C-alpha angles and dihedrals in degrees: 000000000000119000118253113251111236122215119197118241118245095043091125097052109147095005103104099091092045090047091052097044104035107034112093111246120245107266118253089238090063093046092048091048092051091048090055099042093046090048093228114196098204090236101067136098129264126206113196114191124202085008098173109187091343106270093149094029096060094039091059104026096097089064094061138063092212132023132189117192124182135184133164093225107088092196092058093047091050090050091050092049090055091049091049091052090051091049097044093241096150093154091070115095115200127205134182114219147079115304089221090061097046114134111187135157124231131024136281133225092212137016117197137188118187118206090324113082090105089058093058132071089268098195093049093047092048091051092047090049088064088058096041098048125083117230108294089011118147139226120209126193110200124202137185129195120242120245092241093056105096147071100259115115091241091052092052089050090048092051091051088050092051094048091047095052094043087058094045094051099032089234090140083083088069087074114069111245092229096051099099093045092048093051090049094050093046115020117204095255090051090054091051093048093047089057091057100263119134111235113224101181151273121277126197132201131176132206130188115241136176116212125201128202088258096051093044090052088047092051090051090051089053091064131084092235101049104025116134087253092053092046093047111172090001098072096104093042091050093051092048090050091048091052094046097046097045098042088051089065100027109030096179091065094231112121113193122203140164101227115214120219123183138171132198114214131199133166136214107243 
């Protein structure tokens, strides 16, 4: 069996506000589709793992009577709590801790992981999902493409920028060296099926989006590899380089993309 990649804690220090403001929201079409396919009752419980500042949590919370969201980054959880207070979402309970260590009573109608399943002990989470879910309950793994994934000239320039600054700062070490091999050997859907969950399918949605220099820099700062903490003293140099490289290929400063959103869905038999 492949070894489990291990990510260090604290990699998302200082990212919460960028994550909330600069990550593109999940489109309503995806949320509506998930609500239908997961046969949500409107009165059930949601468990959102590795919730960060609540991007998945808030998108789905109105479809549940009770929500539990957990993340190991205390700063992200605190940020999400403040947002919940502003939005009157009192039915969301927030916890700081590792998803793998979660001990909770009762069962859930849906378990979700947004852009983070690869960061967890996938086999343990899949096995725990069998325990957490009610009969015929579902687990959904949500994913979003990165701005620098694409064929447009500005995206190719952005990818070169990302690779360059990961090398300058050494932030490539924030990604376990065995991650890609592990995901190839045991894809996410295989992990879910091996735990006894029945895989239903993968569903993709796209949404047009126009990035600016400011929002692209903000997106970069929402990641573990180009956060302000990861960049350290290079933040200003990185943002200058981003501006220079991207304006050289797209002088109007409007960077159009069709963002890809997908979710993998499985059900407890």
